[in-house]
C-alpha atoms as a printed R data frame, in Angstrom:
    type eleno elety resid chain resno       x       y       z
1   ATOM     1    CA   MET     A     1  -6.888  15.716  -0.824
2   ATOM     2    CA   ASP     A     2  -4.278  13.691   0.691
3   ATOM     3    CA   ILE     A     3  -4.900  10.333   2.339
4   ATOM     4    CA   ILE     A     4  -3.215   7.913   4.240
5   ATOM     5    CA   LEU     A     5  -3.851   3.984   3.118
6   ATOM     6    CA   LEU     A     6  -3.608   1.552   6.067
7   ATOM     7    CA   GLY     A     7  -3.512  -2.402   5.842
8   ATOM     8    CA   PRO     A     8  -1.252  -5.161   6.028
9   ATOM     9    CA   PRO     A     9  -0.120  -7.297   2.697
10  ATOM    10    CA   GLY     A    10  -2.998  -8.685   0.872
11  ATOM    11    CA   ALA     A    11  -5.760  -6.300   2.492
12  ATOM    12    CA   GLY     A    12  -6.123  -4.988  -1.124
13  ATOM    13    CA   LYS     A    13  -4.545  -1.560  -0.662
14  ATOM    14    CA   GLY     A    14  -2.579  -1.574  -3.897
15  ATOM    15    CA   THR     A    15  -5.848  -2.247  -5.720
16  ATOM    16    CA   GLN     A    16  -7.523   0.344  -4.273
17  ATOM    17    CA   ALA     A    17  -4.604   3.031  -4.822
18  ATOM    18    CA   LYS     A    18  -4.642   2.120  -8.285
19  ATOM    19    CA   ARG     A    19  -8.332   2.304  -8.524
20  ATOM    20    CA   LEU     A    20  -7.647   6.125  -6.600
21  ATOM    21    CA   GLU     A    21  -4.716   7.224  -9.389
22  ATOM    22    CA   GLU     A    22  -6.870   6.238 -12.560
23  ATOM    23    CA   ARG     A    23 -10.370   7.851 -11.243
24  ATOM    24    CA   ARG     A    24  -9.038  10.505  -9.239
25  ATOM    25    CA   GLY     A    25  -5.652  11.725 -10.814
26  ATOM    26    CA   MET     A    26  -4.044  10.940  -7.475
27  ATOM    27    CA   VAL     A    27  -0.623   9.643  -6.902
28  ATOM    28    CA   GLN     A    28   0.474   6.323  -4.343
29  ATOM    29    CA   LEU     A    29   3.575   7.115  -2.598
30  ATOM    30    CA   SER     A    30   5.664   3.891  -1.364
31  ATOM    31    CA   THR     A    31   8.081   4.169   0.533
32  ATOM    32    CA   GLY     A    32   9.895   1.584  -0.718
33  ATOM    33    CA   ASP     A    33   9.353   2.041  -4.302
34  ATOM    34    CA   MET     A    34  10.793   5.499  -3.670
35  ATOM    35    CA   LEU     A    35  13.635   4.640  -2.283
36  ATOM    36    CA   ARG     A    36  14.268   1.943  -5.273
37  ATOM    37    CA   SER     A    37  13.356   4.573  -7.874
38  ATOM    38    CA   ALA     A    38  15.317   7.382  -6.134
39  ATOM    39    CA   ARG     A    39  18.699   4.613  -5.651
40  ATOM    40    CA   GLU     A    40  18.393   3.924  -9.561
41  ATOM    41    CA   ALA     A    41  17.868   7.702 -10.393
42  ATOM    42    CA   GLY     A    42  20.558   9.217  -8.870
43  ATOM    43    CA   THR     A    43  19.249  12.578  -7.815
44  ATOM    44    CA   PRO     A    44  21.104  14.407  -4.753
45  ATOM    45    CA   VAL     A    45  18.432  12.279  -2.496
46  ATOM    46    CA   GLY     A    46  18.811   9.437  -4.371
47  ATOM    47    CA   LEU     A    47  22.844   9.660  -3.716
48  ATOM    48    CA   ARG     A    48  22.300   9.586  -0.457
49  ATOM    49    CA   VAL     A    49  20.003   6.740  -0.520
50  ATOM    50    CA   ARG     A    50  22.338   4.228  -1.846
51  ATOM    51    CA   ALA     A    51  25.266   5.455  -0.042
52  ATOM    52    CA   VAL     A    52  23.003   4.631   3.500
53  ATOM    53    CA   MET     A    53  21.461   1.099   1.827
54  ATOM    54    CA   ASP     A    54  25.390   0.105   0.216
55  ATOM    55    CA   ARG     A    55  26.074  -0.195   3.834
56  ATOM    56    CA   GLY     A    56  23.534  -1.706   5.248
57  ATOM    57    CA   GLU     A    57  21.851   0.514   7.060
58  ATOM    58    CA   LEU     A    58  18.601   1.344   7.798
59  ATOM    59    CA   VAL     A    59  17.527   5.153   5.480
60  ATOM    60    CA   SER     A    60  16.640   8.059   7.938
61  ATOM    61    CA   ASP     A    61  13.507   9.485   8.697
62  ATOM    62    CA   ALA     A    62  15.109  12.741   7.444
63  ATOM    63    CA   ILE     A    63  15.944  11.152   4.003
64  ATOM    64    CA   VAL     A    64  12.805  10.147   3.519
65  ATOM    65    CA   SER     A    65  10.855  13.091   4.687
66  ATOM    66    CA   ALA     A    66  13.525  14.707   1.405
67  ATOM    67    CA   LEU     A    67  12.517  12.051  -0.200
68  ATOM    68    CA   ILE     A    68   8.888  12.738  -0.065
69  ATOM    69    CA   GLY     A    69   9.302  16.651  -0.372
70  ATOM    70    CA   GLU     A    70  10.280  15.957  -3.913
71  ATOM    71    CA   HIS     A    71   7.356  13.216  -4.905
72  ATOM    72    CA   LEU     A    72   5.045  15.366  -3.867
73  ATOM    73    CA   GLU     A    73   5.825  18.065  -6.028
74  ATOM    74    CA   ASN     A    74   4.367  15.907  -8.826
75  ATOM    75    CA   SER     A    75   0.957  14.897  -6.918
76  ATOM    76    CA   GLY     A    76  -1.052  18.081  -7.015
77  ATOM    77    CA   THR     A    77  -4.361  16.449  -7.300
78  ATOM    78    CA   GLY     A    78  -3.336  14.090  -4.267
79  ATOM    79    CA   ALA     A    79  -1.271  11.810  -2.747
80  ATOM    80    CA   ILE     A    80  -1.974   8.209  -1.729
81  ATOM    81    CA   PHE     A    81   0.578   7.102   1.530
82  ATOM    82    CA   ASP     A    82   1.260   4.168   1.566
83  ATOM    83    CA   GLY     A    83   3.764   2.477   4.649
84  ATOM    84    CA   TYR     A    84   4.582   6.451   5.707
85  ATOM    85    CA   PRO     A    85   4.221   7.291   8.514
86  ATOM    86    CA   ARG     A    86   4.580   4.462  10.407
87  ATOM    87    CA   THR     A    87   5.875   6.467  13.722
88  ATOM    88    CA   HIS     A    88   4.714   8.949  15.393
89  ATOM    89    CA   PRO     A    89   7.818  11.529  14.488
90  ATOM    90    CA   GLN     A    90   6.830  10.111  11.059
91  ATOM    91    CA   ALA     A    91   3.588  11.634  11.266
92  ATOM    92    CA   GLU     A    92   4.828  14.821  13.073
93  ATOM    93    CA   ALA     A    93   7.395  15.416   9.697
94  ATOM    94    CA   LEU     A    94   4.780  14.607   7.517
95  ATOM    95    CA   GLU     A    95   2.978  17.505   8.639
96  ATOM    96    CA   ILE     A    96   5.313  19.843   8.092
97  ATOM    97    CA   LEU     A    97   5.923  18.268   4.877
98  ATOM    98    CA   LEU     A    98   2.568  19.239   3.820
99  ATOM    99    CA   GLU     A    99   2.027  22.603   5.982
100 ATOM   100    CA   GLU     A   100   4.644  24.067   3.899
101 ATOM   101    CA   ARG     A   101   2.900  23.107   0.579
102 ATOM   102    CA   ALA     A   102  -0.331  24.720   1.990
103 ATOM   103    CA   ARG     A   103  -1.613  21.188   2.456
104 ATOM   104    CA   LYS     A   104  -3.162  18.710   5.066
105 ATOM   105    CA   ILE     A   105  -4.013  14.747   5.112
106 ATOM   106    CA   ASP     A   106  -7.758  14.950   4.595
107 ATOM   107    CA   HIS     A   107  -8.158  11.321   5.706
108 ATOM   108    CA   VAL     A   108  -6.981   7.965   7.313
109 ATOM   109    CA   ILE     A   109  -8.240   4.868   5.751
110 ATOM   110    CA   GLU     A   110  -7.412   1.439   7.155
111 ATOM   111    CA   LEU     A   111  -9.268  -1.669   5.487
112 ATOM   112    CA   VAL     A   112  -9.953  -4.089   8.124
113 ATOM   113    CA   VAL     A   113  -9.794  -7.803   7.247
114 ATOM   114    CA   ASP     A   114 -10.046 -10.794   9.397
115 ATOM   115    CA   GLU     A   115  -6.463 -12.743   9.919
116 ATOM   116    CA   GLU     A   116  -7.981 -15.976   9.056
117 ATOM   117    CA   ALA     A   117  -9.494 -15.180   5.716
118 ATOM   118    CA   LEU     A   118  -6.908 -13.207   4.656
119 ATOM   119    CA   VAL     A   119  -4.437 -16.701   5.501
120 ATOM   120    CA   THR     A   120  -7.396 -18.594   2.907
121 ATOM   121    CA   ARG     A   121  -7.142 -15.763   0.831
122 ATOM   122    CA   ILE     A   122  -3.362 -15.235   0.130
123 ATOM   123    CA   THR     A   123  -2.282 -18.533   0.095
124 ATOM   124    CA   GLY     A   124  -4.976 -20.046  -1.958
125 ATOM   125    CA   ARG     A   125  -3.518 -17.361  -4.815
126 ATOM   126    CA   PHE     A   126  -1.875 -18.362  -8.677
127 ATOM   127    CA   THR     A   127  -1.604 -16.922 -11.538
128 ATOM   128    CA   CYS     A   128  -0.795 -18.254 -15.143
129 ATOM   129    CA   SER     A   129   2.613 -18.105 -16.002
130 ATOM   130    CA   LYS     A   130   1.842 -16.847 -19.522
131 ATOM   131    CA   CYS     A   131  -0.660 -13.694 -19.046
132 ATOM   132    CA   GLY     A   132  -0.301 -13.325 -15.353
133 ATOM   133    CA   ALA     A   133  -4.152 -13.863 -15.067
134 ATOM   134    CA   PRO     A   134  -5.043 -14.202 -11.561
135 ATOM   135    CA   TYR     A   135  -6.622 -17.691 -10.090
136 ATOM   136    CA   HIS     A   136  -7.689 -18.972  -6.689
137 ATOM   137    CA   ASP     A   137  -8.289 -22.087  -5.274
138 ATOM   138    CA   THR     A   138 -11.730 -21.901  -3.970
139 ATOM   139    CA   LEU     A   139 -12.632 -17.714  -4.863
140 ATOM   140    CA   HIS     A   140 -11.947 -17.996  -9.142
141 ATOM   141    CA   LEU     A   141 -10.429 -21.573 -10.813
142 ATOM   142    CA   PRO     A   142 -10.348 -21.186 -14.358
143 ATOM   143    CA   LYS     A   143 -13.637 -22.475 -15.977
144 ATOM   144    CA   VAL     A   144 -11.621 -25.616 -17.480
145 ATOM   145    CA   ALA     A   145  -9.254 -27.555 -14.936
146 ATOM   146    CA   GLY     A   146  -5.711 -26.571 -15.948
147 ATOM   147    CA   VAL     A   147  -6.289 -24.208 -18.923
148 ATOM   148    CA   CYS     A   148  -5.745 -20.359 -18.377
149 ATOM   149    CA   ASP     A   149  -9.501 -18.627 -19.534
150 ATOM   150    CA   ILE     A   150  -7.770 -15.755 -20.849
151 ATOM   151    CA   CYS     A   151  -4.628 -17.647 -23.102
152 ATOM   152    CA   ALA     A   152  -5.207 -21.061 -22.533
153 ATOM   153    CA   GLY     A   153  -1.828 -20.959 -20.928
154 ATOM   154    CA   THR     A   154  -1.373 -24.570 -19.250
155 ATOM   155    CA   ASP     A   155   1.025 -23.511 -16.700
156 ATOM   156    CA   PHE     A   156   0.485 -21.659 -13.429
157 ATOM   157    CA   LYS     A   157   2.639 -20.389 -10.897
158 ATOM   158    CA   ARG     A   158   2.093 -19.467  -6.890
159 ATOM   159    CA   ARG     A   159   5.095 -16.415  -5.151
160 ATOM   160    CA   PRO     A   160   6.583 -18.461  -3.272
161 ATOM   161    CA   ASP     A   161   5.789 -16.093   0.324
162 ATOM   162    CA   ASP     A   162   2.108 -16.712  -0.432
163 ATOM   163    CA   ASN     A   163   2.530 -18.845   2.398
164 ATOM   164    CA   GLU     A   164   0.685 -19.231   6.030
165 ATOM   165    CA   GLN     A   165   3.665 -18.141   7.995
166 ATOM   166    CA   THR     A   166   4.571 -15.537   6.218
167 ATOM   167    CA   VAL     A   167   0.663 -14.169   6.293
168 ATOM   168    CA   ARG     A   168   0.693 -14.258  10.057
169 ATOM   169    CA   THR     A   169   4.068 -12.645  10.125
170 ATOM   170    CA   ARG     A   170   3.440  -9.620   7.818
171 ATOM   171    CA   MET     A   171  -0.069  -9.100   9.853
172 ATOM   172    CA   ALA     A   172   2.062  -9.146  13.698
173 ATOM   173    CA   GLU     A   173   4.626  -6.338  11.623
174 ATOM   174    CA   TYR     A   174   1.782  -4.642  10.539
175 ATOM   175    CA   ARG     A   175  -0.206  -4.323  14.046
176 ATOM   176    CA   GLU     A   176   3.233  -3.598  15.808
177 ATOM   177    CA   LYS     A   177   4.261  -0.876  12.934
178 ATOM   178    CA   THR     A   178   0.771   0.950  12.335
179 ATOM   179    CA   ALA     A   179  -0.480   0.413  16.456
180 ATOM   180    CA   PRO     A   180   1.441   4.534  17.012
181 ATOM   181    CA   ILE     A   181   0.457   6.344  14.354
182 ATOM   182    CA   LEU     A   182  -3.439   5.448  14.703
183 ATOM   183    CA   PRO     A   183  -4.022   7.646  18.471
184 ATOM   184    CA   PHE     A   184  -2.149  10.349  16.432
185 ATOM   185    CA   TYR     A   185  -4.782  10.871  13.875
186 ATOM   186    CA   GLU     A   186  -7.477   9.391  15.637
187 ATOM   187    CA   ALA     A   187  -7.739  12.262  17.865
188 ATOM   188    CA   LYS     A   188  -7.817  14.806  15.149
189 ATOM   189    CA   GLY     A   189 -11.139  12.597  14.083
190 ATOM   190    CA   LEU     A   190  -9.186  11.590  10.593
191 ATOM   191    CA   VAL     A   191  -9.533   7.656  10.784
192 ATOM   192    CA   ARG     A   192 -11.853   5.895   9.274
193 ATOM   193    CA   ARG     A   193 -12.120   2.421   8.641
194 ATOM   194    CA   VAL     A   194 -13.480  -0.263   6.016
195 ATOM   195    CA   ASP     A   195 -14.491  -3.696   5.603
196 ATOM   196    CA   GLY     A   196 -11.245  -5.131   3.541
197 ATOM   197    CA   MET     A   197 -13.027  -8.604   3.336
198 ATOM   198    CA   GLN     A   198 -15.867  -7.216   1.204
199 ATOM   199    CA   SER     A   199 -15.577  -7.519  -3.018
200 ATOM   200    CA   VAL     A   200 -13.023  -4.609  -4.628
201 ATOM   201    CA   GLU     A   201 -16.426  -2.702  -6.001
202 ATOM   202    CA   ALA     A   202 -17.816  -2.656  -2.252
203 ATOM   203    CA   VAL     A   203 -14.399  -1.619  -0.564
204 ATOM   204    CA   ALA     A   204 -14.273   1.307  -3.523
205 ATOM   205    CA   ALA     A   205 -17.845   2.220  -3.119
206 ATOM   206    CA   ALA     A   206 -16.742   2.761   0.745
207 ATOM   207    CA   ILE     A   207 -13.605   4.741   0.191
208 ATOM   208    CA   ASP     A   208 -15.421   7.130  -1.985
209 ATOM   209    CA   ALA     A   209 -18.463   7.609   0.351
210 ATOM   210    CA   PHE     A   210 -15.655   9.109   3.259
211 ATOM   211    CA   LEU     A   211 -13.503  10.908  -0.116
212 ATOM   212    CA   ASP     A   212 -16.992  12.459  -1.012
213 ATOM   213    CA   SER     A   213 -18.260  13.717   2.331
């Protein structure tokens, strides 16, 4: 089963993708991760990626398609596409890549979030500097103020990009980049939407219901 997982940063795509990998043996294909890995690996496609990136240019759709083609060979139980496709031509190119392997996109799942609630969710996040345990200003504070529940560490940190302006910019970019491909898949009856503001378990259950239908 091959699916496309959509949603802005902070919607929970990574959490759900990891769960699908663990529970269903699927493979998350993130274009950003693939490009970074290819650059370091030195494969034929990786060398092309390195040359383009070293020139400060954007990697072409043709190179990204070739890279995805390589990774599809190792995702026999199913792929979770994250960050690709973002345009109509990319969606068509992906259709061809999958058809060549007797595969197809089975579901396009969008995690729908409320922008104001997402701002609150992201800007309140912080972690233990020692063990990485996650906390939140209003949703999940340490049981003892200033002391990590897991390792008793007392030093905490926040990601510098977990601020309101960055979150709103990401939301705007997501709407701009995702809008072009939704009609393509809606015409095929593949788009399913899940309330991404629910608990992790509730979102996972909704996704499972779609995949098992």
